[in-house]
C-alpha positions in Angstrom: 3.7 3.7 16.9 6.8 5.3 18.3 9.1 4.7 21.4 9.0 8.1 23.2 12.8 8.3 23.5 15.7 8.1 21.1 16.5 10.4 18.1 16.7 7.3 15.6 14.7 7.1 12.3 11.7 4.7 12.5 11.3 2.0 9.8 8.1 1.6 7.6 7.4 -1.2 5.4 5.4 -0.3 2.2 3.5 -3.4 1.3 2.1 -3.2 -2.3 -0.9 -5.4 -2.9 -2.7 -5.9 -6.2 -6.5 -6.6 -6.0 -7.6 -7.0 -9.9 -10.5 -8.5 -11.8 -8.7 -11.9 -11.3 -5.9 -12.2 -8.9 -4.7 -15.2 -7.1 -1.0 -14.5 -6.1 -0.8 -15.7 -2.3 2.9 -15.0 -1.1 4.4 -11.8 -0.5 7.8 -11.0 -2.0 10.2 -8.7 -0.2 12.9 -6.5 -1.8 15.5 -4.5 0.2 15.1 -0.7 0.1 18.3 -0.1 -1.5 17.8 -2.8 -4.2 14.3 -2.4 -5.4 13.6 -1.1 -8.8 10.5 0.0 -10.9 10.6 -3.1 -12.8 10.6 -5.5 -9.6 7.6 -3.6 -8.2 5.6 -3.6 -11.7 6.2 -7.6 -12.1 5.1 -8.1 -8.3 2.0 -6.1 -8.8 0.7 -6.8 -12.3 -2.8 -8.3 -12.5 -2.6 -12.2 -12.6 -5.5 -12.1 -15.2 -3.7 -10.2 -17.8 -0.1 -10.6 -19.2 2.4 -7.8 -18.7 3.5 -6.1 -22.1 6.6 -7.7 -21.6 5.0 -11.3 -21.6 4.3 -12.7 -18.5 1.5 -15.5 -18.3 -2.0 -15.0 -17.0 -3.3 -16.2 -14.0 -6.7 -18.1 -13.0 -9.9 -16.1 -13.3 -11.5 -14.6 -10.5 -15.0 -15.4 -9.1 -17.3 -12.8 -10.9 -19.3 -11.9 -7.7 -16.1 -11.4 -5.7 -15.0 -9.2 -8.7 -18.2 -7.1 -8.6 -17.9 -6.7 -4.8 -14.4 -5.2 -5.1 -15.7 -2.9 -7.8 -18.5 -1.7 -5.6 -16.1 -1.0 -2.8 -13.8 0.9 -5.0 -16.6 3.2 -6.1 -17.5 3.7 -2.6 -14.1 4.9 -1.2 -12.7 6.6 -4.2 -12.2 10.2 -3.4 -12.6 9.6 0.0 -10.4 11.5 2.9 -8.3 9.4 5.3 -10.7 10.0 8.3 -14.0 9.5 6.5 -13.5 5.9 6.1 -15.5 3.9 8.7 -14.2 1.1 10.8 -16.3 -1.4 8.9 -14.7 0.1 5.6 -11.2 -0.3 6.8 -12.0 -3.9 7.8 -13.4 -4.6 4.4 -10.3 -3.2 2.6 -7.9 -5.2 4.9 -10.1 -8.5 4.4 -9.8 -8.0 0.6 -6.0 -7.1 0.7 -5.1 -10.3 2.8 -4.1 -12.8 0.3 -3.3 -10.5 -2.8 -0.1 -10.1 -4.6 2.3 -7.7 -2.7 5.7 -6.2 -2.4 7.5 -4.9 0.7 9.6 -1.7 0.6 11.4 -0.3 3.5 10.5 3.2 4.0 11.9 4.9 6.9 10.3 8.2 8.7 11.8 11.0 10.9 11.4 10.2 14.7 7.9 11.0 16.1 7.1 12.3 12.4 5.7 11.7 9.0 8.4 13.2 7.2 10.0 10.7 4.8 13.7 10.2 5.4 16.2 11.2 2.8 17.6 7.5 2.6 14.2 6.3 1.8 13.2 8.5 -1.2 14.7 6.4 -3.8 12.2 3.6 -2.8 9.4 5.9 -2.8 10.4 7.4 -6.3 10.4 3.7 -7.5 7.0 3.2 -6.1 5.9 6.2 -8.0 7.5 5.2 -11.3 5.9 1.7 -10.9 2.1 3.2 -10.2 2.8 5.3 -13.3 3.8 2.5 -15.6 1.3 1.5 -18.3 0.9 -2.0 -16.7 -0.5 -0.6 -13.4 -1.5 3.1 -14.2 -5.3 3.8 -13.9 -5.8 1.7 -10.7 -7.4 2.9 -7.6 -4.7 2.5 -4.9 -5.3 2.3 -1.1 -2.5 3.9 0.9 -2.7 2.3 4.5 -0.7 3.3 7.4 0.3 1.1 10.1 2.3 1.3 13.6 3.9 -0.8 16.3 2.2 -1.0 19.7 4.3 1.6 21.3 2.4 4.7 22.4 -1.3 5.2 22.8 -3.9 3.9 20.5 -5.2 7.3 19.5 -1.7 8.5 18.9 -0.9 5.6 16.8 -4.1 5.8 14.6 -3.2 9.5 14.0 0.4 8.8 13.1 -0.5 5.8 10.8 -3.0 8.4 8.7 -0.2 11.0 8.7 2.3 8.4 7.3 0.1 7.2 4.6 -1.1 10.7 3.8 2.8 11.7 3.3 3.3 8.9 0.8 0.0 10.0 -1.1 1.4 13.8 -1.3 4.7 12.2 -2.6 3.1 10.4 -5.3 0.7 13.2 -6.5 3.1 16.0 -6.3 6.3 14.4 -7.7 4.5 12.0 -10.1 1.2 13.4 -11.0 -0.9 10.5 -9.8 -4.6 11.6 -9.5 -5.5 12.1 -5.8 -8.7 10.3 -6.4 -6.9 7.3 -7.4 -5.1 7.4 -4.0 -7.5 6.7 -1.0 -5.4 6.8 2.5 -6.4 4.9 5.6 -5.0 4.3 8.9 -4.7 1.4 11.0 -2.7 2.2 14.0 -1.5 -0.8 15.9 -4.4 -2.9 14.9 -3.0 -4.9 12.1 0.6 -5.8 13.4 2.8 -7.6 10.7 4.6 -9.4 13.5 2.0 -9.7 16.4 4.5 -12.0 18.5 6.7 -8.8 18.5 4.2 -5.8 18.8 7.3 -3.3 19.1 9.1 -4.6 15.9 10.2 -2.5 13.1 8.2 -4.5 10.7 5.0 -3.2 12.2 6.0 0.2 11.3 4.7 0.5 7.6 2.7 1.8 4.8 0.7 -0.5 2.9 -0.5 0.3 -0.7 -3.2 -1.9 -2.1 -4.2 -1.8 -5.8 -7.9 -2.0 -5.8 -8.9 -2.1 -9.4 -7.3 -2.2 -12.8 -9.2 0.1 -15.0 -6.5 0.6 -17.6 -4.3 -2.6 -17.5 -7.4 -5.0 -17.6 -8.7 -3.6 -20.9 -5.5 -3.7 -22.7 
C-alpha cells in the first residue's frame, strides 16, 4: 500500500456501505473529512426499506431470496477474525457491497503504520457516533481495508488488515460497539477504487459495510 520513501501521512477512504433487508441506493456520496457529521453519515447509511426516525421515505423492497442469502452470510461471518475469512468469503462480501449506499470519509494513517492520524480522529469519532445512532445501531458491520498497488502483495494484504483492525479497535474501545458486530477483512491491492491510477491516494481506504439491520428494520 505504501511508497517506501518519505515521511508523509497516507490517506485512506472509509466507504460506509449499507446492506439492509431492502436497499437500492446506487450512487456513493462523498463528504470531506473536515465537514462530515454524524447526521450526514446516518442519512447516507439509513436502510432504504424503512424511514428514519426523522421521516425519510422508504425505498423499494428487496428480493426475499437475496435478503435471505445476505442473512446467511452475516451469520456465517459474525465473530470471525480478519485472517479467518476465506478468499471466497471476501469476494462474496465485496459482491454484495458493490451497489449499496455508501459514504466516503477521508481517514489518514501514519506512514507505514496502522495508527490513525490525529487530524482524522474527528471523522472516526463521527463514524462511531453514527454507528451507535438508533437508526443504525444493531447492525453487523464489515470493516474492510484496502491499499494502493505500491509494495508487495503480501505486505499490502497485511497492512489492509491492520488498518481495518485499527478502525475496529477505536469503535469498540471508544464507542462500546460490540466486537462481534464488527467483522474485519483485508483486500490489499485487489479492489482498487481508481484502477487507472493504482498508486492514487483514493485507493488507500477502509470500507465499512452494514451487512444487516437487526434493530432499525424492526422499528
